[in-house]
C-alpha angles and dihedrals in degrees: 000000000000120000112249104176128029123188112190121191091319120182129177121196129181127198130289096036100296113144112197096185134350137210097345116179123176142120135226120208124223111278091007122136109220114188119200121211129180144123122291112281097025093119103261097137092040089053091055090052090052091049089051093050093243090118126029118228113250088223134004126025146260122219128192116192087351094302120117113245109236100157143351112328124220090211093059127075131186131214114199133209094238097049097247094219122155105246093208093055128078119242094260090048091052092052091046094051099093093043091052091051087055090053096242117171115266094243091052091048091052093049094047093046091050091049096052096042087055091045093056094041099254102115108138094032097081096118097044122109121229093254088060093058134077120246091258092051091049090052090049087054091050090052091048090051091052094047094045093074088055098234119188089212124049118193114197121191107198089306094176098036096102095050131094117260097258095048090045092056091046091054092045089058091044090054091050090051093048094049091049088056099038110021118210136173102255132192106191122189116203142155091211117095091195092052092050092051093046097049106026135090086193134007124219112206116203128200123234115283124341086046114226130169107273097172142334113219130194117227101218098195124123123245140265092056134195125197097237093049094048093049091053096044113110092217091056091048092053092045091050091053092048092051093049090049089054095045092049095046097091091053090056094048116100114259116254117244 
């Protein structure tokens, strides 16, 4: 499988003297889902912003399709934890926003918006405003808006983290279904070990700040996946335990003096 994203010795520092992540090197294959796990403050969200070209790395480089990322990429879309919808726009207008920025014809915009609202289960809610929707519906709309511009890379920053457990599981299964139908290269940041195992082809574990690559793990579970089957799978159970052992390791280490 072709390599889609390359991160080479990337470091991001902020003043004064804060290092978000340091010397990260990894690759993401085309149509692969890479989930990123690590403690709070280890640079996961900052890494997504560097991948998207919103922040430059202080050192090292990021390449997408072999081209160095030097600014925001049209072929990359982001889904945020807190929905990121414009409250003054209707649902269909929110989903159409990126297409309109790209100057797409009105008829094409309408057709694409209708397609993705159906895909995420929001047909019939086109004229609703965000405040009229539940959190889960707003996140579906955010996903539809990202998919509407047909990115080859989808960056997802804890998109289900603010939702209740039942809605979160529903949207996890929806995302699996959507990616089965329309494969994308996905980098998915999460704090949930179970979510990473369910969604990911591989899992990148980061150390505490400054974030460094602790381990990259393959998720050797067949697709399509369902939550109940994954939870009961012996391979997933062993992988979950291994990940928790790694994430807890720093807390068991003796404190430096």
